[in-house]
Backbone as a printed PyTorch tensor [residue, N CA C, xyz], in Angstrom:
tensor([[[ 33.3430,  12.3040, -29.4060],
         [ 33.5780,  13.4240, -29.4150],
         [ 34.6570,  13.2340, -30.6220]],

        [[ 34.7220,  14.0860, -31.5660],
         [ 35.7000,  14.1790, -32.7720],
         [ 37.2730,  14.3040, -32.6670]],

        [[ 37.5160,  13.1890, -33.2270],
         [ 39.0240,  13.1940, -32.9650],
         [ 39.8620,  14.3530, -33.9430]],

        [[ 40.5230,  15.2720, -33.5350],
         [ 41.2720,  16.3090, -34.2340],
         [ 42.3780,  15.7230, -35.3060]],

        [[ 42.7720,  16.0100, -36.2620],
         [ 43.4990,  16.0820, -37.5040],
         [ 44.7520,  16.2410, -37.2040]],

        [[ 45.1520,  17.2030, -36.5850],
         [ 46.5340,  17.4720, -35.9400],
         [ 46.3780,  17.9410, -34.5810]],

        [[ 47.6120,  17.9960, -33.6130],
         [ 47.5350,  18.8500, -32.5060],
         [ 48.8100,  19.0390, -32.2450]],

        [[ 49.3700,  20.3570, -31.7680],
         [ 50.4560,  20.6560, -31.4860],
         [ 50.6080,  21.6410, -30.1420]],

        [[ 51.7560,  21.5970, -29.2250],
         [ 51.4500,  22.1840, -27.8350],
         [ 52.1380,  23.6900, -28.2130]],

        [[ 51.4590,  24.3850, -27.7970],
         [ 51.6180,  26.0340, -28.0450],
         [ 51.6810,  26.9640, -26.5320]],

        [[ 52.0580,  27.8970, -26.3970],
         [ 52.1570,  29.0250, -25.6090],
         [ 50.7950,  29.9610, -25.8430]],

        [[ 50.0540,  29.9160, -24.5730],
         [ 48.9730,  30.7260, -24.5380],
         [ 49.4360,  32.2120, -24.4200]],

        [[ 48.8240,  33.1650, -25.1440],
         [ 49.0450,  34.9220, -25.0850],
         [ 48.7730,  34.9440, -23.4920]],

        [[ 49.5300,  35.9790, -23.0740],
         [ 49.6790,  36.4690, -21.6780],
         [ 48.4680,  37.3300, -21.8910]],

        [[ 47.5910,  37.3910, -20.5700],
         [ 46.5450,  38.6190, -20.5480],
         [ 47.1330,  40.0680, -20.5430]],

        [[ 46.4900,  40.7280, -21.5070],
         [ 47.5310,  42.0330, -21.8660],
         [ 47.3070,  43.0240, -20.3930]],

        [[ 46.3270,  42.8460, -19.6130],
         [ 46.2130,  43.5010, -18.3280],
         [ 47.7550,  43.2800, -17.4750]],

        [[ 47.7290,  42.1960, -17.0800],
         [ 48.8000,  41.3600, -16.3840],
         [ 50.2010,  41.7340, -16.9690]],

        [[ 50.2600,  41.5900, -18.3620],
         [ 51.5380,  42.0330, -19.0090],
         [ 51.6360,  43.6500, -18.7200]],

        [[ 50.9880,  44.1350, -19.0680],
         [ 51.1820,  45.8850, -18.6690],
         [ 51.5000,  46.1920, -17.4570]],

        [[ 50.9190,  45.5370, -16.4580],
         [ 51.0800,  45.9010, -15.1980],
         [ 52.5750,  45.3440, -14.8490]],

        [[ 52.7280,  44.1360, -15.2570],
         [ 54.3610,  43.7050, -15.0740],
         [ 55.3320,  44.4560, -15.1940]],

        [[ 54.8970,  44.9140, -16.6360],
         [ 55.7090,  45.9250, -17.4840],
         [ 56.0690,  47.1350, -16.7560]],

        [[ 54.8690,  47.4690, -16.3940],
         [ 55.0580,  48.8960, -15.7130],
         [ 56.0310,  48.9410, -14.3520]],

        [[ 55.5160,  47.8100, -13.6280],
         [ 56.4830,  47.6440, -12.4100],
         [ 58.0390,  47.6070, -12.5610]],

        [[ 58.0970,  46.5980, -13.6640],
         [ 59.2480,  46.2030, -13.9000],
         [ 60.1940,  47.8490, -14.3260]],

        [[ 59.5670,  48.8000, -15.1970],
         [ 60.1410,  49.9710, -15.1630],
         [ 60.3030,  50.8930, -14.2190]],

        [[ 59.1680,  50.8770, -13.3450],
         [ 59.2760,  51.6340, -12.0200],
         [ 60.7570,  51.2290, -11.5790]],

        [[ 61.0620,  49.6310, -11.2660],
         [ 61.8580,  49.1920, -10.7100],
         [ 63.4490,  49.4850, -11.1810]],

        [[ 63.4310,  49.6620, -12.1510],
         [ 64.4510,  49.9210, -13.0320],
         [ 64.7660,  51.3970, -12.9950]],

        [[ 64.0420,  52.4700, -12.9490],
         [ 64.0440,  53.7770, -12.6400],
         [ 64.4930,  53.8740, -11.4450]],

        [[ 63.6950,  53.3000, -10.2870],
         [ 64.3470,  53.4840,  -9.0560],
         [ 65.4680,  52.8760,  -8.8350]],

        [[ 65.8450,  52.1010,  -9.3910],
         [ 67.4700,  51.6010,  -9.1700],
         [ 68.3760,  52.6470,  -9.7350]],

        [[ 67.7780,  53.3250, -11.0270],
         [ 69.0520,  54.3310, -11.2420],
         [ 68.8640,  55.6060, -10.5020]],

        [[ 68.0360,  55.8080,  -9.9950],
         [ 67.7180,  56.9030,  -9.0090],
         [ 68.4970,  56.7760,  -7.6710]],

        [[ 68.5020,  55.4130,  -7.0500],
         [ 69.1740,  55.0500,  -5.5900],
         [ 70.4990,  55.0300,  -6.1620]],

        [[ 71.0000,  54.5790,  -7.4530],
         [ 72.5690,  54.4640,  -7.7640],
         [ 73.0260,  55.7530,  -7.6250]],

        [[ 72.4610,  56.8520,  -8.2300],
         [ 72.9980,  57.9070,  -8.2770],
         [ 72.9690,  58.7820,  -6.8780]],

        [[ 71.9580,  58.4630,  -6.0300],
         [ 71.5490,  58.9290,  -4.8520],
         [ 72.8290,  58.5190,  -3.7440]],

        [[ 73.0430,  57.1740,  -4.1250],
         [ 73.8490,  56.6160,  -3.0250],
         [ 75.3480,  56.2520,  -3.8290]],

        [[ 75.6070,  57.0990,  -4.7410],
         [ 77.1180,  56.7250,  -5.3990],
         [ 78.2930,  56.9540,  -4.4210]],

        [[ 78.3670,  57.9030,  -3.4380],
         [ 79.4360,  57.7050,  -2.6910],
         [ 79.5530,  56.5830,  -1.9080]],

        [[ 78.3410,  56.1840,  -1.4540],
         [ 78.4650,  54.5050,  -0.5000],
         [ 78.7190,  53.4690,  -1.3950]],

        [[ 78.3220,  53.6740,  -2.4580],
         [ 78.5340,  52.4910,  -3.7200],
         [ 80.0970,  52.7520,  -4.0620]],

        [[ 80.6950,  53.7260,  -4.3810],
         [ 81.9740,  53.6330,  -4.2050],
         [ 82.9030,  53.1370,  -3.2130]],

        [[ 82.4420,  53.4910,  -1.8640],
         [ 83.0720,  52.7660,  -0.7390],
         [ 82.9650,  51.3070,  -1.0060]],

        [[ 81.7290,  50.8290,  -1.4400],
         [ 81.5710,  49.2670,  -1.3020],
         [ 82.0970,  48.5470,  -2.5190]],

        [[ 81.9860,  49.3750,  -3.6070],
         [ 82.5090,  48.4960,  -4.6980],
         [ 83.8330,  48.9710,  -5.0730]],

        [[ 83.8210,  50.1050,  -4.9180],
         [ 85.4640,  50.8310,  -5.3080],
         [ 85.5660,  51.3310,  -6.5260]],

        [[ 84.2590,  51.9090,  -7.3820],
         [ 84.4330,  52.3260,  -8.6470],
         [ 83.6560,  53.6700,  -8.4190]],

        [[ 84.2560,  54.7220,  -8.6840],
         [ 83.6890,  55.9270,  -8.8610],
         [ 82.6420,  56.1340, -10.1660]],

        [[ 81.4460,  56.1750,  -9.5210],
         [ 80.3630,  56.2540, -10.4690],
         [ 80.1340,  57.6980, -11.0030]],

        [[ 80.9680,  58.9470, -10.5260],
         [ 80.8930,  60.1440, -11.1910],
         [ 82.0010,  60.4490, -12.4330]],

        [[ 82.8080,  59.4570, -12.4440],
         [ 83.7480,  59.2770, -13.6900],
         [ 83.1280,  58.4730, -14.8390]],

        [[ 82.1480,  57.7890, -14.7190],
         [ 81.6460,  56.8860, -15.6220],
         [ 80.3150,  57.4140, -16.4520]],

        [[ 80.0790,  57.1540, -17.7660],
         [ 79.3280,  57.8940, -18.2960],
         [ 77.7700,  57.1930, -18.1230]],

        [[ 76.8560,  57.9130, -17.9530],
         [ 75.7380,  57.1420, -17.5980],
         [ 75.3410,  55.9600, -18.4220]],

        [[ 75.2950,  55.9040, -19.8100],
         [ 75.0610,  54.9890, -20.6630],
         [ 75.3610,  53.4160, -20.0470]],

        [[ 76.7890,  53.4710, -19.8150],
         [ 77.2380,  52.0820, -19.3990],
         [ 76.5280,  51.9800, -17.8750]],

        [[ 76.3620,  52.6270, -16.9720],
         [ 75.8220,  52.1440, -15.8910],
         [ 74.3320,  52.0030, -16.1840]],

        [[ 73.4170,  52.7620, -16.9630],
         [ 72.0050,  52.1900, -17.4080],
         [ 72.2130,  50.9150, -18.0980]],

        [[ 73.0910,  50.5500, -18.7150],
         [ 73.0580,  49.2660, -19.4810],
         [ 73.2870,  48.0230, -18.3760]],

        [[ 74.1550,  48.3030, -17.6260],
         [ 74.5140,  47.6680, -16.5260],
         [ 73.5430,  47.0830, -15.2720]],

        [[ 72.8940,  48.2440, -15.2500],
         [ 71.5070,  48.1320, -14.2200],
         [ 70.3130,  47.6480, -14.7460]],

        [[ 70.3160,  47.4620, -16.3180],
         [ 69.0350,  46.8400, -17.0090],
         [ 69.2460,  45.4460, -17.0320]],

        [[ 70.6620,  44.6790, -17.2030],
         [ 70.6090,  43.4920, -17.1450],
         [ 69.7530,  42.7860, -16.0860]],

        [[ 70.0480,  42.8610, -14.9380],
         [ 69.0990,  42.3320, -14.0010],
         [ 67.8470,  42.3810, -14.3280]],

        [[ 67.3930,  43.4410, -14.5980],
         [ 65.6430,  43.3130, -14.9820],
         [ 65.6550,  43.0000, -16.0830]],

        [[ 66.0780,  42.7480, -17.1860],
         [ 66.0370,  42.0420, -18.4390],
         [ 65.6940,  40.1340, -17.5640]],

        [[ 66.7670,  39.9460, -17.1250],
         [ 66.7200,  38.6060, -16.3690],
         [ 65.6050,  38.2280, -15.3260]],

        [[ 65.0270,  39.4960, -14.7830],
         [ 63.6040,  39.2450, -14.1260],
         [ 62.6440,  39.1890, -14.9430]],

        [[ 62.5070,  39.8900, -15.8800],
         [ 61.5080,  39.9010, -16.7360],
         [ 61.3810,  38.7440, -17.7270]],

        [[ 62.3770,  38.0200, -18.0670],
         [ 62.3410,  36.6650, -18.8760],
         [ 61.7890,  35.6240, -17.5180]],

        [[ 62.4450,  35.6720, -16.5250],
         [ 61.8710,  34.8900, -15.6020],
         [ 60.4930,  34.7080, -15.3980]],

        [[ 59.8970,  36.0820, -15.5970],
         [ 58.5360,  36.3230, -14.9630],
         [ 57.7740,  35.6570, -16.1260]],

        [[ 57.8990,  36.0170, -17.4780],
         [ 57.3690,  35.4000, -18.4820],
         [ 57.4480,  34.0110, -18.7010]],

        [[ 58.3280,  33.2220, -18.2150],
         [ 58.4240,  31.4850, -18.1900],
         [ 57.6030,  31.2220, -17.2180]],

        [[ 57.5320,  31.7640, -15.8440],
         [ 56.9230,  31.5330, -14.7100],
         [ 55.2420,  31.7920, -14.8820]],

        [[ 54.9990,  32.6330, -15.6690],
         [ 53.3910,  32.9720, -15.6170],
         [ 53.2320,  32.5390, -17.1890]],

        [[ 53.8060,  31.9810, -17.9000],
         [ 53.3590,  31.4000, -19.1740],
         [ 52.4620,  29.9620, -19.1580]],

        [[ 51.4600,  29.8070, -19.7350],
         [ 50.7980,  28.8150, -19.7590],
         [ 50.6740,  28.1720, -21.0590]],

        [[ 50.6000,  26.9240, -21.0850],
         [ 50.6070,  26.0660, -22.2290],
         [ 49.1450,  25.4870, -22.6980]],

        [[ 48.9900,  25.2550, -23.9260],
         [ 47.9620,  24.8860, -24.3910],
         [ 48.2760,  23.7930, -25.6220]],

        [[ 46.9930,  23.1800, -26.2710],
         [ 47.1790,  22.3340, -27.2790],
         [ 46.3530,  22.9040, -28.1520]],

        [[ 46.8350,  23.2120, -29.4580],
         [ 46.3480,  23.6440, -30.6060],
         [ 45.7930,  22.5650, -31.2490]],

        [[ 44.3540,  22.3910, -31.6090],
         [ 43.7220,  20.9810, -32.4960],
         [ 43.1930,  21.6650, -33.6130]],

        [[ 43.6470,  20.9120, -34.6060],
         [ 43.0780,  21.1710, -35.9260],
         [ 42.0700,  20.0970, -36.3990]],

        [[ 40.8530,  20.5090, -36.7260],
         [ 39.5950,  19.4550, -37.2320],
         [ 39.5890,  19.9330, -38.5950]],

        [[ 38.5270,  19.2040, -39.0530],
         [ 38.3690,  19.3250, -40.3850],
         [ 37.8500,  20.9530, -40.9950]],

        [[ 36.7790,  21.6270, -39.9460],
         [ 36.5110,  22.9320, -40.4640],
         [ 36.7160,  23.8400, -39.4560]],

        [[ 37.3550,  23.7000, -38.2270],
         [ 37.4480,  24.6390, -37.2980],
         [ 38.7950,  24.1820, -36.2310]],

        [[ 39.1340,  25.3500, -35.4210],
         [ 40.1890,  24.6190, -34.7660],
         [ 39.8800,  25.0470, -33.1520]],

        [[ 40.4140,  24.2360, -32.3350],
         [ 40.2170,  24.5460, -30.7750],
         [ 41.7630,  24.7210, -29.8120]],

        [[ 41.4860,  25.5500, -29.0360],
         [ 42.7500,  25.4860, -28.0370],
         [ 42.3920,  25.2210, -26.7120]],

        [[ 43.0320,  24.3210, -26.1670],
         [ 42.7680,  23.4960, -25.0450],
         [ 43.9310,  23.7490, -24.1310]],

        [[ 43.2850,  23.7050, -22.7410],
         [ 44.2870,  24.0610, -21.7100],
         [ 45.1530,  22.6660, -21.3370]],

        [[ 46.2710,  22.4830, -21.0800],
         [ 47.4040,  21.2560, -20.9790],
         [ 46.8320,  20.8470, -19.3820]],

        [[ 46.5610,  21.9830, -18.6740],
         [ 46.4660,  21.5690, -17.2040],
         [ 45.1010,  20.6520, -17.0020]],

        [[ 44.0160,  21.3400, -17.4710],
         [ 42.6510,  20.7920, -16.9330],
         [ 41.9300,  20.4190, -18.0850]],

        [[ 42.4980,  20.0690, -19.3080],
         [ 42.0420,  19.7400, -20.8070],
         [ 40.3540,  20.3440, -21.1350]],

        [[ 40.4670,  21.6030, -20.5930],
         [ 39.3390,  22.5290, -20.7560],
         [ 39.4190,  23.3690, -22.3130]],

        [[ 38.2410,  23.2110, -23.0500],
         [ 38.5900,  23.9640, -24.3370],
         [ 38.5040,  25.6050, -23.8550]],

        [[ 39.5200,  26.4330, -24.4140],
         [ 39.6740,  27.7420, -23.8720],
         [ 38.8920,  28.3590, -24.9140]],

        [[ 39.1890,  28.1120, -26.1060],
         [ 38.4530,  28.9380, -27.3760],
         [ 38.4620,  27.9270, -28.5980]],

        [[ 37.3990,  28.0220, -29.3400],
         [ 37.1960,  27.5300, -30.2810],
         [ 36.5830,  28.1850, -31.4490]],

        [[ 37.2870,  27.9030, -32.7220],
         [ 37.2900,  29.0290, -33.7750],
         [ 36.9390,  28.2410, -35.0260]],

        [[ 35.5630,  28.3690, -35.9600],
         [ 35.3120,  28.0140, -36.9650],
         [ 36.4380,  28.4750, -38.1940]],

        [[ 36.4900,  27.7210, -39.2780],
         [ 37.8800,  28.1930, -40.0720],
         [ 37.3490,  29.4730, -40.6350]],

        [[ 36.2790,  29.8060, -40.8540],
         [ 35.7540,  31.1880, -41.5150],
         [ 36.2220,  32.1080, -40.6480]],

        [[ 36.4560,  32.0680, -39.2730],
         [ 36.7370,  33.3280, -38.2840],
         [ 38.3330,  33.6300, -38.7090]],

        [[ 38.8240,  32.8740, -39.2210],
         [ 40.3680,  33.3820, -39.6700],
         [ 40.3650,  34.3140, -40.7020]],

        [[ 41.0360,  35.6170, -40.6160],
         [ 41.4510,  36.3020, -41.7790],
         [ 42.1040,  36.0290, -42.6820]],

        [[ 43.3720,  35.8030, -41.8040],
         [ 44.6400,  35.2480, -42.5130],
         [ 45.6560,  34.4120, -41.7730]],

        [[ 46.4420,  34.1740, -42.1370],
         [ 47.7000,  33.4340, -41.6350],
         [ 48.9080,  33.8750, -42.0390]],

        [[ 49.9090,  33.9350, -41.1670],
         [ 51.1550,  34.1930, -41.4840],
         [ 52.2450,  32.9790, -41.3060]],

        [[ 52.9520,  32.6120, -42.0980],
         [ 53.8080,  31.5560, -41.7580],
         [ 55.2030,  32.0080, -41.8520]],

        [[ 56.0450,  31.6740, -40.8540],
         [ 57.4990,  31.7860, -40.5580],
         [ 58.0700,  30.6350, -40.0730]],

        [[ 59.1240,  30.0800, -40.6240],
         [ 59.7090,  28.8610, -40.0800],
         [ 59.6990,  28.9120, -38.5980]],

        [[ 59.1280,  27.6800, -38.0230],
         [ 58.9720,  27.4550, -36.3790],
         [ 57.8720,  28.4330, -35.8030]],

        [[ 57.2390,  29.2700, -36.9290],
         [ 56.0870,  30.2650, -35.9970],
         [ 54.8590,  30.2750, -37.0470]],

        [[ 53.8330,  30.7680, -36.3100],
         [ 52.7680,  30.9200, -36.9690],
         [ 52.0510,  31.9850, -36.5920]],

        [[ 51.1500,  32.7070, -36.9270],
         [ 50.4340,  33.7140, -36.3120],
         [ 49.0570,  33.5890, -37.2770]],

        [[ 47.7680,  33.2940, -36.2070],
         [ 46.5880,  33.2900, -36.9980],
         [ 45.7770,  34.7290, -36.5050]],

        [[ 45.3770,  35.3260, -37.4340],
         [ 44.5910,  36.7180, -37.1410],
         [ 43.2140,  36.3720, -37.3470]],

        [[ 42.0980,  36.4920, -36.5280],
         [ 40.8810,  36.3260, -36.6530],
         [ 40.2440,  37.5040, -37.0630]],

        [[ 38.9850,  37.5110, -37.5530],
         [ 38.0400,  38.6050, -37.8150],
         [ 37.2400,  38.8300, -36.8250]],

        [[ 36.8060,  40.4940, -36.6810],
         [ 36.2020,  40.7930, -35.8060],
         [ 35.3510,  40.0840, -34.8690]],

        [[ 35.1750,  40.3010, -33.6980],
         [ 34.3840,  39.5760, -32.8770],
         [ 34.8020,  38.4250, -32.4590]],

        [[ 36.1410,  38.2510, -32.7450],
         [ 36.9290,  36.9910, -31.9670],
         [ 37.4240,  37.1650, -30.6370]],

        [[ 37.4690,  36.1350, -29.9820],
         [ 37.9630,  36.3160, -28.6270],
         [ 39.6930,  36.6710, -28.4340]],

        [[ 40.2550,  36.2300, -29.1290],
         [ 41.5720,  36.6590, -29.2480],
         [ 41.4560,  37.1850, -30.6380]],

        [[ 42.2880,  38.7180, -30.9850],
         [ 42.5050,  38.9600, -32.0980],
         [ 43.2340,  38.3750, -33.0860]],

        [[ 44.4190,  37.8610, -32.3070],
         [ 45.6400,  37.1390, -33.0870],
         [ 46.1730,  36.1550, -32.2390]],

        [[ 46.8740,  35.1180, -32.5220],
         [ 47.6210,  34.0930, -31.7460],
         [ 48.8700,  34.1090, -32.7250]],

        [[ 49.9950,  34.4940, -31.8850],
         [ 51.3790,  33.8990, -32.1830],
         [ 51.6630,  32.6180, -31.7820]],

        [[ 51.9600,  31.7180, -32.5920],
         [ 52.2810,  30.3870, -31.9840],
         [ 53.7920,  29.9420, -32.7190]],

        [[ 54.4870,  29.6610, -31.5230],
         [ 55.8550,  29.1380, -32.0310],
         [ 56.3440,  27.8610, -31.5860]],

        [[ 57.1530,  27.2770, -31.9550],
         [ 57.2440,  25.7260, -31.1970],
         [ 58.5350,  25.9370, -30.7270]],

        [[ 58.7830,  25.3730, -29.5190],
         [ 60.0130,  25.3730, -28.6150],
         [ 61.1390,  24.4010, -29.2380]],

        [[ 62.4480,  24.5920, -28.5130],
         [ 63.2380,  23.8060, -29.2550],
         [ 63.3560,  22.2940, -29.5520]],

        [[ 62.8330,  21.6970, -28.2690],
         [ 62.7150,  20.2780, -28.4140],
         [ 61.4780,  20.2460, -29.2740]],

        [[ 60.4330,  20.6480, -29.7960],
         [ 59.1550,  20.1250, -30.5510],
         [ 59.0440,  20.2790, -31.9100]],

        [[ 60.3960,  20.1760, -32.3980],
         [ 60.6100,  20.0890, -33.9600],
         [ 59.9380,  18.9860, -34.6210]],

        [[ 60.2750,  18.0710, -34.2280],
         [ 59.5910,  16.8440, -34.5390],
         [ 57.8790,  16.7220, -34.4530]],

        [[ 57.4510,  17.3110, -33.3230],
         [ 56.1010,  17.6000, -33.4030],
         [ 55.5710,  18.4930, -34.4870]],

        [[ 56.0940,  19.3420, -34.8330],
         [ 56.1100,  20.4220, -35.8740],
         [ 55.9760,  19.6870, -37.3610]],

        [[ 56.9950,  18.7910, -37.5780],
         [ 56.9030,  17.9900, -38.4520],
         [ 55.5450,  17.2740, -38.9960]],

        [[ 55.2950,  16.6990, -37.7830],
         [ 54.1210,  15.9670, -38.1860],
         [ 52.7610,  16.7450, -38.4180]],

        [[ 52.5240,  18.0880, -37.5410],
         [ 52.0080,  19.1200, -37.7920],
         [ 51.5710,  19.6600, -39.0950]],

        [[ 52.8340,  20.0600, -39.6930],
         [ 52.8400,  20.9510, -40.9100],
         [ 51.7670,  20.5660, -42.1010]],

        [[ 52.2070,  19.2590, -42.4060],
         [ 51.4650,  18.6240, -43.6000],
         [ 49.8090,  18.8950, -43.3840]],

        [[ 49.3290,  18.4050, -42.1250],
         [ 47.8820,  18.7550, -41.9410],
         [ 47.6050,  20.0270, -41.8830]],

        [[ 48.3090,  20.9170, -41.2720],
         [ 48.3540,  22.3190, -40.9670],
         [ 47.9830,  22.9290, -42.6010]],

        [[ 48.6090,  22.6640, -43.2000],
         [ 48.6870,  22.9470, -44.9720],
         [ 47.2370,  22.4710, -45.4530]],

        [[ 46.9460,  21.1930, -45.2700],
         [ 45.9960,  20.5440, -45.7590],
         [ 44.7130,  21.7730, -45.3080]],

        [[ 44.7300,  21.8130, -43.8760],
         [ 43.7680,  22.6450, -43.2390],
         [ 43.5660,  23.9520, -44.1000]],

        [[ 44.7850,  24.6100, -44.1580],
         [ 44.7450,  26.0430, -44.9390],
         [ 44.0810,  25.6240, -46.3750]],

        [[ 44.3360,  25.0090, -47.2570],
         [ 43.7980,  24.5930, -48.5210],
         [ 42.4810,  24.3120, -48.4940]],

        [[ 41.9930,  23.5920, -47.4640],
         [ 40.6720,  22.8510, -47.6990],
         [ 40.0990,  24.2700, -47.0770]],

        [[ 40.0940,  24.6410, -46.3160],
         [ 39.2750,  25.7580, -45.7660],
         [ 39.5770,  27.3810, -46.3480]],

        [[ 40.6570,  27.2750, -47.4090],
         [ 40.6620,  28.7010, -48.4100],
         [ 40.8490,  29.6840, -47.3770]],

        [[ 42.0090,  29.4750, -46.3290],
         [ 42.5070,  30.5710, -45.4820],
         [ 43.6060,  31.0370, -46.1520]],

        [[ 43.4640,  32.6690, -46.3620],
         [ 44.3850,  33.6270, -46.8760],
         [ 45.7100,  33.6430, -46.1850]],

        [[ 47.2610,  33.3530, -46.9370],
         [ 48.3480,  33.4830, -46.1670],
         [ 48.9710,  34.7350, -46.7770]],

        [[ 49.0980,  35.1040, -45.5240],
         [ 49.7360,  36.8350, -45.7310],
         [ 51.2130,  36.8480, -45.7490]],

        [[ 51.8590,  37.6490, -46.6690],
         [ 53.3250,  37.6800, -46.5990],
         [ 53.7890,  38.6180, -45.4360]],

        [[ 54.8930,  38.4640, -44.9190],
         [ 55.3410,  39.3050, -44.1220],
         [ 56.1440,  38.6460, -42.9400]],

        [[ 56.6970,  39.3040, -41.7640],
         [ 57.4220,  38.3300, -40.8340],
         [ 56.4860,  38.6530, -39.2660]],

        [[ 56.6090,  37.1350, -38.9070],
         [ 55.7410,  36.9480, -37.6620],
         [ 56.5770,  37.8210, -36.4590]],

        [[ 56.0180,  38.6900, -35.6280],
         [ 56.9020,  39.2100, -34.7120],
         [ 56.5220,  38.5260, -33.3780]]])
């Protein structure tokens, strides 16, 4: 088996269907909380001692949004899977950490362009690839791994003549 030139740990993209479903459920939960808050504002006044009728709706919406943001962040961390991005001479692979199975393998010619921003990369692939693009960022404690990965990554880009595009990685 061919040994990769460099490897780095990355968070795999969440499946779009699951992400949209979770987002819709979180939004419905937030709206339901708002409705229940205004429906039962007299009982809430007795419970917490604050008259919601005298407060603007904006602060109430912000206060009710905070727990839903915390829940969303927790869900992202819980359901995120990690993989290994391996660079070879003329191709790259993404391997699952859990079972060491190759998830995707791309020839270097399938990469349309790469955006590079400090600690973040975005690979955009040509039509017909499994993932249209991959946003790859490095976690806080993996900067040392990035230091070893960066020179090999730049050599991979130059060797395979992959275009680098200007812009911000979102």
